[in-house]
N, C-alpha and C positions, 0 to 999 in steps of 0.2 A: 413078725413076718416081714420080710424084705422083698422089694421088687428088684428086677434086673434092669439096670439102666442101659438103654439102647443108644440114646443120643442126648446131648446137652448143649444148648446154645444160649448162653446168657440166662435169661429168666425162663426159658422154654426147655422142657424135658419130656422125652418120650421113654416110657418104660413098659416092661412086661411084668404083670402081677397075676399069677395064677389064681389068686384068691379074689380078685375083682371080677365078679360075674354079673355086671350090670351094664346098662346102656343109658347114656344121658350125660348131664353135667351137674356139678355141685360147686357152690361158692363157699369157701371157708372164710367167713368174714373176720374171725379172730386172727388168722394167719395171713389174710389177704392173698389167698391162693385159689385159682380156678382149676378144677379138675374136669377133664372131658374124657369120656370113655365111649368112642364111636362103635367099637365092637368089644365083646367081653375079653378081658385080660390085657387089652392094649390101652394104656393110660397116657394122656397128654396132660402135663402140669404146667401152668403159667403163673408165675408170681406177679401179682398186680402192683 
């Protein structure tokens, strides 16, 4: 499944993912990525 990239600025990305139906944040320590989902399907990704 792939998300639709809406905006990318350096280490920051905003995308639409119809399959992400959660609210909150998740830190992927293996990849050093912070995922923030303020509303379902809208995903903010920050590479740490």
